[in-house]
A tleap script that builds the chain and sets N, CA, C and O, in Angstrom:
source leaprc.protein.ff14SB
mol = sequence {
  NMET ARG ALA HIE TYR GLY TYR LYS ASP GLY
  SER GLY ASP TYR PHE ILE ILE ILE ASP THR
  ASP LYS CYS ASN GLY CYS ALA LYS CYS VAL
  GLU ALA CYS PRO TYR GLN VAL LEU GLU MET
  ILE SER ASN GLU PHE ASP ILE GLU ALA GLY
  THR MET ALA VAL VAL LYS GLU GLU HIE ARG
  LYS LYS ILE LYS TYR SER CYS ALA PRO CYS
  LYS PRO ILE THR GLY GLU ARG LYS LEU PRO
  CYS VAL LEU ALA CYS GLN PRO ASN ALA ILE
  GLU HIE SER CTRP
}
set mol.1.N position { -25.066 -22.314 -18.043 }
set mol.1.CA position { -23.269 -22.782 -17.203 }
set mol.1.C position { -23.230 -21.393 -15.994 }
set mol.1.O position { -23.371 -20.220 -16.340 }
set mol.2.N position { -23.051 -21.762 -14.819 }
set mol.2.CA position { -22.757 -20.589 -14.120 }
set mol.2.C position { -21.214 -20.662 -13.794 }
set mol.2.O position { -20.771 -21.607 -13.140 }
set mol.3.N position { -20.458 -19.713 -14.231 }
set mol.3.CA position { -18.561 -19.151 -13.986 }
set mol.3.C position { -18.934 -18.608 -13.022 }
set mol.3.O position { -19.906 -17.874 -12.846 }
set mol.4.N position { -17.591 -19.213 -11.861 }
set mol.4.CA position { -17.392 -18.565 -10.571 }
set mol.4.C position { -15.873 -18.170 -10.364 }
set mol.4.O position { -14.913 -18.843 -9.989 }
set mol.5.N position { -15.995 -16.818 -10.748 }
set mol.5.CA position { -14.464 -16.480 -10.396 }
set mol.5.C position { -14.301 -15.396 -9.256 }
set mol.5.O position { -14.885 -14.313 -9.286 }
set mol.6.N position { -13.445 -15.802 -8.245 }
set mol.6.CA position { -13.363 -15.137 -6.976 }
set mol.6.C position { -12.315 -16.126 -6.687 }
set mol.6.O position { -11.684 -16.870 -7.437 }
set mol.7.N position { -12.267 -15.846 -4.642 }
set mol.7.CA position { -11.647 -16.419 -3.994 }
set mol.7.C position { -12.436 -17.151 -2.560 }
set mol.7.O position { -13.618 -16.919 -2.307 }
set mol.8.N position { -11.712 -17.906 -1.841 }
set mol.8.CA position { -12.486 -18.217 -0.770 }
set mol.8.C position { -10.954 -18.372 0.155 }
set mol.8.O position { -10.028 -19.105 -0.191 }
set mol.9.N position { -10.966 -17.466 1.431 }
set mol.9.CA position { -9.526 -17.722 2.193 }
set mol.9.C position { -9.966 -17.266 3.495 }
set mol.9.O position { -11.153 -16.983 3.657 }
set mol.10.N position { -9.022 -17.153 4.559 }
set mol.10.CA position { -9.086 -16.733 6.102 }
set mol.10.C position { -10.198 -15.668 5.690 }
set mol.10.O position { -11.330 -15.940 6.089 }
set mol.11.N position { -10.063 -14.632 5.038 }
set mol.11.CA position { -10.982 -13.455 5.691 }
set mol.11.C position { -12.254 -13.538 4.499 }
set mol.11.O position { -12.650 -12.499 3.971 }
set mol.12.N position { -12.710 -14.578 4.221 }
set mol.12.CA position { -13.964 -14.728 3.467 }
set mol.12.C position { -14.084 -15.189 2.429 }
set mol.12.O position { -13.224 -15.990 2.063 }
set mol.13.N position { -15.020 -14.915 1.690 }
set mol.13.CA position { -14.551 -15.332 -0.020 }
set mol.13.C position { -15.937 -14.346 -0.772 }
set mol.13.O position { -16.910 -13.827 -0.226 }
set mol.14.N position { -15.568 -14.373 -2.034 }
set mol.14.CA position { -16.088 -13.122 -2.772 }
set mol.14.C position { -15.943 -13.752 -4.030 }
set mol.14.O position { -14.943 -14.268 -4.530 }
set mol.15.N position { -17.357 -13.603 -4.564 }
set mol.15.CA position { -17.277 -14.401 -6.203 }
set mol.15.C position { -18.232 -13.120 -6.986 }
set mol.15.O position { -19.208 -12.473 -6.606 }
set mol.16.N position { -17.458 -13.123 -8.201 }
set mol.16.CA position { -18.392 -12.937 -9.203 }
set mol.16.C position { -18.858 -14.173 -10.025 }
set mol.16.O position { -18.155 -15.141 -10.315 }
set mol.17.N position { -20.457 -13.930 -10.424 }
set mol.17.CA position { -20.937 -15.399 -10.780 }
set mol.17.C position { -21.313 -14.881 -12.246 }
set mol.17.O position { -21.839 -13.778 -12.391 }
set mol.18.N position { -21.020 -15.729 -13.340 }
set mol.18.CA position { -21.898 -15.441 -14.658 }
set mol.18.C position { -22.599 -16.587 -15.161 }
set mol.18.O position { -22.174 -17.740 -15.225 }
set mol.19.N position { -23.624 -16.183 -15.481 }
set mol.19.CA position { -24.430 -17.140 -16.394 }
set mol.19.C position { -24.679 -17.024 -17.060 }
set mol.19.O position { -25.521 -16.170 -17.339 }
set mol.20.N position { -23.975 -18.037 -18.104 }
set mol.20.CA position { -23.323 -17.828 -19.309 }
set mol.20.C position { -24.695 -17.876 -20.053 }
set mol.20.O position { -24.950 -17.056 -20.935 }
set mol.21.N position { -25.833 -19.139 -19.573 }
set mol.21.CA position { -26.883 -19.252 -19.968 }
set mol.21.C position { -27.699 -17.833 -20.781 }
set mol.21.O position { -28.072 -17.529 -21.914 }
set mol.22.N position { -27.685 -17.288 -19.509 }
set mol.22.CA position { -28.439 -16.030 -19.149 }
set mol.22.C position { -27.880 -14.631 -20.464 }
set mol.22.O position { -28.555 -14.020 -21.292 }
set mol.23.N position { -26.532 -14.566 -20.159 }
set mol.23.CA position { -25.724 -13.735 -20.565 }
set mol.23.C position { -26.233 -13.492 -22.404 }
set mol.23.O position { -26.175 -14.467 -23.152 }
set mol.24.N position { -26.637 -12.314 -22.861 }
set mol.24.CA position { -27.067 -11.966 -24.042 }
set mol.24.C position { -26.003 -11.372 -24.668 }
set mol.24.O position { -26.259 -11.066 -25.832 }
set mol.25.N position { -24.757 -11.071 -24.249 }
set mol.25.CA position { -23.207 -10.618 -25.148 }
set mol.25.C position { -23.917 -8.979 -25.757 }
set mol.25.O position { -24.009 -8.659 -26.942 }
set mol.26.N position { -24.215 -8.393 -24.920 }
set mol.26.CA position { -24.656 -7.085 -25.058 }
set mol.26.C position { -23.442 -6.068 -24.269 }
set mol.26.O position { -23.769 -4.950 -23.870 }
set mol.27.N position { -22.632 -6.365 -24.171 }
set mol.27.CA position { -21.584 -5.995 -23.405 }
set mol.27.C position { -21.248 -4.830 -22.014 }
set mol.27.O position { -20.262 -4.339 -21.465 }
set mol.28.N position { -23.070 -4.770 -21.866 }
set mol.28.CA position { -23.231 -3.432 -21.114 }
set mol.28.C position { -22.122 -3.385 -19.563 }
set mol.28.O position { -21.385 -2.458 -19.227 }
set mol.29.N position { -22.347 -4.728 -18.841 }
set mol.29.CA position { -21.115 -4.790 -18.134 }
set mol.29.C position { -19.817 -3.884 -18.469 }
set mol.29.O position { -19.219 -2.891 -18.055 }
set mol.30.N position { -19.760 -5.003 -19.629 }
set mol.30.CA position { -18.174 -4.271 -20.386 }
set mol.30.C position { -17.790 -3.102 -19.790 }
set mol.30.O position { -16.794 -2.917 -19.090 }
set mol.31.N position { -18.874 -2.110 -20.199 }
set mol.31.CA position { -18.421 -0.718 -20.289 }
set mol.31.C position { -18.718 -0.062 -18.560 }
set mol.31.O position { -18.134 0.891 -18.044 }
set mol.32.N position { -19.803 -0.929 -17.941 }
set mol.32.CA position { -19.894 -0.447 -16.616 }
set mol.32.C position { -18.736 -0.654 -15.978 }
set mol.32.O position { -18.672 -0.024 -14.922 }
set mol.33.N position { -17.569 -1.462 -16.291 }
set mol.33.CA position { -16.841 -1.986 -15.245 }
set mol.33.C position { -16.015 -0.690 -15.377 }
set mol.33.O position { -15.689 -0.151 -16.435 }
set mol.34.N position { -15.700 -0.235 -13.982 }
set mol.34.CA position { -14.704 1.284 -14.278 }
set mol.34.C position { -13.000 0.476 -14.120 }
set mol.34.O position { -11.942 1.105 -14.127 }
set mol.35.N position { -13.143 -1.073 -13.983 }
set mol.35.CA position { -11.553 -1.159 -13.855 }
set mol.35.C position { -11.222 -2.363 -14.583 }
set mol.35.O position { -10.417 -3.177 -14.132 }
set mol.36.N position { -12.033 -2.563 -16.109 }
set mol.36.CA position { -11.754 -3.536 -16.664 }
set mol.36.C position { -11.680 -5.032 -16.381 }
set mol.36.O position { -11.159 -5.864 -17.124 }
set mol.37.N position { -12.124 -5.207 -15.501 }
set mol.37.CA position { -12.266 -6.569 -15.486 }
set mol.37.C position { -12.643 -7.438 -16.239 }
set mol.37.O position { -12.050 -8.512 -16.346 }
set mol.38.N position { -14.119 -7.005 -17.160 }
set mol.38.CA position { -14.376 -7.728 -18.116 }
set mol.38.C position { -14.247 -7.280 -19.073 }
set mol.38.O position { -14.045 -6.103 -19.373 }
set mol.39.N position { -14.423 -8.845 -20.146 }
set mol.39.CA position { -14.370 -8.810 -21.632 }
set mol.39.C position { -15.343 -9.490 -22.247 }
set mol.39.O position { -16.291 -10.080 -21.728 }
set mol.40.N position { -14.948 -9.335 -23.850 }
set mol.40.CA position { -16.648 -10.286 -24.414 }
set mol.40.C position { -15.788 -11.346 -24.811 }
set mol.40.O position { -14.640 -11.081 -25.169 }
set mol.41.N position { -16.277 -12.705 -24.787 }
set mol.41.CA position { -15.589 -14.046 -25.869 }
set mol.41.C position { -16.237 -14.182 -26.315 }
set mol.41.O position { -17.312 -13.768 -25.882 }
set mol.42.N position { -16.187 -14.973 -27.745 }
set mol.42.CA position { -17.140 -15.645 -28.441 }
set mol.42.C position { -17.382 -17.012 -27.675 }
set mol.42.O position { -16.537 -17.686 -27.087 }
set mol.43.N position { -18.932 -17.298 -27.842 }
set mol.43.CA position { -19.572 -18.211 -26.521 }
set mol.43.C position { -19.254 -19.597 -27.726 }
set mol.43.O position { -19.810 -19.711 -28.818 }
set mol.44.N position { -18.402 -20.367 -27.245 }
set mol.44.CA position { -18.549 -21.452 -28.080 }
set mol.44.C position { -19.795 -22.934 -27.705 }
set mol.44.O position { -19.909 -24.121 -28.009 }
set mol.45.N position { -20.444 -22.010 -26.964 }
set mol.45.CA position { -21.894 -23.309 -26.179 }
set mol.45.C position { -22.882 -22.581 -27.113 }
set mol.45.O position { -23.667 -23.379 -27.623 }
set mol.46.N position { -23.078 -21.281 -27.493 }
set mol.46.CA position { -23.805 -20.944 -28.367 }
set mol.46.C position { -24.278 -21.275 -29.747 }
set mol.46.O position { -23.634 -20.748 -30.655 }
set mol.47.N position { -25.048 -21.870 -30.003 }
set mol.47.CA position { -25.329 -22.586 -31.326 }
set mol.47.C position { -25.417 -21.073 -32.609 }
set mol.47.O position { -25.240 -20.954 -33.821 }
set mol.48.N position { -25.656 -20.484 -31.877 }
set mol.48.CA position { -25.935 -18.646 -33.148 }
set mol.48.C position { -24.388 -18.172 -32.970 }
set mol.48.O position { -23.989 -17.445 -33.880 }
set mol.49.N position { -23.534 -18.447 -32.025 }
set mol.49.CA position { -22.158 -17.947 -32.112 }
set mol.49.C position { -22.184 -16.603 -31.710 }
set mol.49.O position { -21.518 -15.852 -32.423 }
set mol.50.N position { -22.669 -16.187 -30.928 }
set mol.50.CA position { -22.547 -15.103 -29.939 }
set mol.50.C position { -21.494 -14.865 -29.234 }
set mol.50.O position { -20.487 -15.568 -29.329 }
set mol.51.N position { -21.594 -13.761 -28.371 }
set mol.51.CA position { -20.474 -13.692 -27.397 }
set mol.51.C position { -21.326 -13.742 -25.857 }
set mol.51.O position { -22.517 -13.805 -25.554 }
set mol.52.N position { -20.083 -13.680 -25.111 }
set mol.52.CA position { -20.415 -13.996 -23.894 }
set mol.52.C position { -19.290 -13.072 -22.693 }
set mol.52.O position { -18.070 -13.001 -22.844 }
set mol.53.N position { -19.852 -12.612 -21.857 }
set mol.53.CA position { -18.823 -12.212 -20.806 }
set mol.53.C position { -18.306 -12.874 -19.912 }
set mol.53.O position { -18.936 -13.874 -19.569 }
set mol.54.N position { -17.324 -12.651 -19.387 }
set mol.54.CA position { -16.030 -13.759 -18.739 }
set mol.54.C position { -14.863 -12.320 -17.970 }
set mol.54.O position { -14.326 -11.339 -18.483 }
set mol.55.N position { -14.881 -12.750 -16.875 }
set mol.55.CA position { -13.535 -11.786 -16.165 }
set mol.55.C position { -12.179 -12.195 -16.832 }
set mol.55.O position { -11.753 -13.349 -16.877 }
set mol.56.N position { -11.601 -11.157 -17.311 }
set mol.56.CA position { -10.206 -11.274 -18.112 }
set mol.56.C position { -9.113 -12.187 -17.452 }
set mol.56.O position { -8.968 -12.125 -16.232 }
set mol.57.N position { -8.400 -12.966 -18.147 }
set mol.57.CA position { -7.390 -13.885 -17.533 }
set mol.57.C position { -6.604 -13.027 -16.099 }
set mol.57.O position { -6.322 -13.371 -14.951 }
set mol.58.N position { -6.481 -11.990 -16.760 }
set mol.58.CA position { -5.033 -11.646 -15.594 }
set mol.58.C position { -5.674 -11.028 -14.287 }
set mol.58.O position { -4.980 -10.850 -13.286 }
set mol.59.N position { -7.009 -10.707 -14.324 }
set mol.59.CA position { -8.017 -10.781 -12.918 }
set mol.59.C position { -8.332 -12.226 -12.339 }
set mol.59.O position { -8.312 -12.311 -11.112 }
set mol.60.N position { -8.516 -12.956 -12.801 }
set mol.60.CA position { -8.684 -14.172 -12.018 }
set mol.60.C position { -8.539 -14.861 -10.991 }
set mol.60.O position { -9.303 -15.630 -10.408 }
set mol.61.N position { -7.274 -14.466 -10.759 }
set mol.61.CA position { -6.636 -14.657 -9.816 }
set mol.61.C position { -6.456 -13.591 -8.636 }
set mol.61.O position { -6.174 -13.944 -7.491 }
set mol.62.N position { -6.599 -12.557 -8.926 }
set mol.62.CA position { -6.501 -11.054 -8.407 }
set mol.62.C position { -7.656 -10.347 -7.862 }
set mol.62.O position { -7.638 -9.326 -7.173 }
set mol.63.N position { -8.990 -11.242 -8.390 }
set mol.63.CA position { -10.321 -10.343 -8.258 }
set mol.63.C position { -10.425 -9.741 -6.982 }
set mol.63.O position { -11.066 -8.692 -6.924 }
set mol.64.N position { -9.918 -10.200 -5.940 }
set mol.64.CA position { -9.859 -9.887 -4.465 }
set mol.64.C position { -9.612 -8.225 -4.463 }
set mol.64.O position { -10.118 -7.435 -3.666 }
set mol.65.N position { -8.851 -7.960 -5.385 }
set mol.65.CA position { -8.097 -6.825 -5.461 }
set mol.65.C position { -8.930 -5.744 -6.598 }
set mol.65.O position { -9.524 -4.675 -6.455 }
set mol.66.N position { -8.686 -6.465 -7.556 }
set mol.66.CA position { -9.528 -5.884 -8.507 }
set mol.66.C position { -10.652 -5.180 -8.463 }
set mol.66.O position { -10.871 -4.138 -9.080 }
set mol.67.N position { -11.708 -6.006 -7.394 }
set mol.67.CA position { -12.888 -5.935 -7.707 }
set mol.67.C position { -13.387 -4.966 -6.335 }
set mol.67.O position { -14.469 -4.421 -6.116 }
set mol.68.N position { -11.948 -5.008 -5.420 }
set mol.68.CA position { -12.188 -4.364 -4.055 }
set mol.68.C position { -12.890 -2.834 -4.328 }
set mol.68.O position { -14.084 -2.776 -4.036 }
set mol.69.N position { -12.370 -1.798 -4.771 }
set mol.69.CA position { -13.313 -0.600 -5.013 }
set mol.69.C position { -14.409 -0.180 -5.091 }
set mol.69.O position { -14.918 0.874 -4.707 }
set mol.70.N position { -15.139 -1.834 -6.090 }
set mol.70.CA position { -16.764 -1.309 -6.153 }
set mol.70.C position { -17.628 -2.319 -4.962 }
set mol.70.O position { -18.828 -2.273 -4.693 }
set mol.71.N position { -16.551 -3.237 -4.366 }
set mol.71.CA position { -17.439 -4.510 -3.580 }
set mol.71.C position { -17.753 -3.122 -2.213 }
set mol.71.O position { -16.940 -2.438 -1.590 }
set mol.72.N position { -18.999 -3.152 -2.176 }
set mol.72.CA position { -19.680 -3.113 -1.047 }
set mol.72.C position { -19.566 -3.611 0.402 }
set mol.72.O position { -19.665 -4.814 0.643 }
set mol.73.N position { -19.325 -2.554 1.531 }
set mol.73.CA position { -19.087 -2.480 2.664 }
set mol.73.C position { -20.498 -3.362 3.031 }
set mol.73.O position { -20.280 -4.386 3.679 }
set mol.74.N position { -21.672 -3.131 2.749 }
set mol.74.CA position { -23.073 -4.245 3.651 }
set mol.74.C position { -23.146 -4.502 2.173 }
set mol.74.O position { -22.412 -3.955 1.349 }
set mol.75.N position { -24.179 -5.460 1.872 }
set mol.75.CA position { -24.606 -6.212 0.984 }
set mol.75.C position { -25.486 -5.987 0.472 }
set mol.75.O position { -26.206 -6.820 -0.079 }
set mol.76.N position { -25.749 -4.252 0.535 }
set mol.76.CA position { -27.192 -4.032 0.056 }
set mol.76.C position { -26.728 -3.141 -1.669 }
set mol.76.O position { -27.425 -3.317 -2.669 }
set mol.77.N position { -25.855 -2.514 -1.672 }
set mol.77.CA position { -25.783 -2.189 -2.758 }
set mol.77.C position { -25.117 -2.970 -3.892 }
set mol.77.O position { -24.088 -3.493 -3.465 }
set mol.78.N position { -25.329 -3.227 -5.148 }
set mol.78.CA position { -24.658 -3.798 -5.987 }
set mol.78.C position { -23.330 -3.140 -7.033 }
set mol.78.O position { -22.866 -2.007 -6.908 }
set mol.79.N position { -22.957 -4.004 -7.896 }
set mol.79.CA position { -21.723 -3.481 -8.590 }
set mol.79.C position { -22.268 -2.887 -9.654 }
set mol.79.O position { -23.441 -2.952 -10.023 }
set mol.80.N position { -21.562 -2.427 -10.036 }
set mol.80.CA position { -21.718 -1.410 -11.369 }
set mol.80.C position { -21.700 -2.557 -12.892 }
set mol.80.O position { -22.134 -2.138 -13.965 }
set mol.81.N position { -21.294 -3.599 -12.786 }
set mol.81.CA position { -21.704 -4.522 -13.550 }
set mol.81.C position { -22.633 -5.460 -13.177 }
set mol.81.O position { -22.965 -6.400 -13.898 }
set mol.82.N position { -22.978 -5.288 -12.298 }
set mol.82.CA position { -24.436 -6.109 -11.739 }
set mol.82.C position { -25.810 -5.525 -12.646 }
set mol.82.O position { -26.542 -6.048 -13.486 }
set mol.83.N position { -25.744 -4.137 -11.995 }
set mol.83.CA position { -26.939 -2.856 -12.548 }
set mol.83.C position { -26.736 -2.948 -13.578 }
set mol.83.O position { -27.717 -2.946 -14.321 }
set mol.84.N position { -25.447 -3.071 -14.152 }
set mol.84.CA position { -25.432 -2.733 -16.288 }
set mol.84.C position { -26.687 -4.270 -16.565 }
set mol.84.O position { -27.787 -4.380 -17.107 }
set mol.85.N position { -26.102 -4.859 -16.120 }
set mol.85.CA position { -26.992 -6.619 -16.475 }
set mol.85.C position { -28.119 -6.244 -16.954 }
set mol.85.O position { -28.883 -5.959 -16.032 }
set mol.86.N position { -28.615 -6.102 -18.039 }
set mol.86.CA position { -30.408 -6.361 -18.220 }
set mol.86.C position { -30.466 -7.526 -17.775 }
set mol.86.O position { -30.966 -7.474 -16.651 }
set mol.87.N position { -30.158 -8.806 -18.135 }
set mol.87.CA position { -30.705 -10.004 -18.306 }
set mol.87.C position { -30.160 -10.859 -16.915 }
set mol.87.O position { -29.975 -12.075 -16.878 }
set mol.88.N position { -29.942 -9.831 -15.708 }
set mol.88.CA position { -29.440 -10.636 -14.812 }
set mol.88.C position { -28.177 -11.892 -14.731 }
set mol.88.O position { -28.141 -12.800 -13.900 }
set mol.89.N position { -27.563 -11.737 -15.420 }
set mol.89.CA position { -26.867 -12.662 -15.840 }
set mol.89.C position { -25.755 -12.625 -14.946 }
set mol.89.O position { -25.227 -13.733 -14.849 }
set mol.90.N position { -25.157 -11.631 -14.183 }
set mol.90.CA position { -24.052 -10.992 -13.407 }
set mol.90.C position { -24.750 -11.391 -11.784 }
set mol.90.O position { -25.873 -11.166 -11.334 }
set mol.91.N position { -23.587 -12.047 -11.192 }
set mol.91.CA position { -24.296 -11.526 -9.579 }
set mol.91.C position { -23.125 -11.407 -8.775 }
set mol.91.O position { -22.088 -11.330 -9.433 }
set mol.92.N position { -22.988 -11.367 -7.410 }
set mol.92.CA position { -21.978 -11.541 -6.520 }
set mol.92.C position { -21.958 -12.070 -5.277 }
set mol.92.O position { -23.103 -12.309 -4.895 }
set mol.93.N position { -21.382 -12.263 -4.736 }
set mol.93.CA position { -21.225 -12.908 -3.098 }
set mol.93.C position { -20.465 -12.545 -2.306 }
set mol.93.O position { -19.459 -11.918 -2.637 }
set mol.94.N position { -20.705 -12.800 -1.242 }
set mol.94.CA position { -19.467 -12.742 -0.300 }
set mol.94.C position { -20.080 -12.878 1.009 }
set mol.94.O position { -19.380 -12.875 2.022 }
savepdb mol mol.pdb
quit
């Protein structure tokens, strides 16, 4: 499942996308995020009862501001959480 966290408004759109099927629960993205936007939760869809990364509830409606310091000015730079994710479960779009 691909979970989209973000916004779409008159200024454009911006999303952090986490593919829960790819997430291995390593928590490297959580460690890499300088603004504590991500957290690990129990993956209720995993039969092995693993964990998965999600955007914290308090950041979900304000991700435009929470992730703004890391948001690249051009599309070439990747966010710290994306770079830290070895299974490529996290991506961003704008």
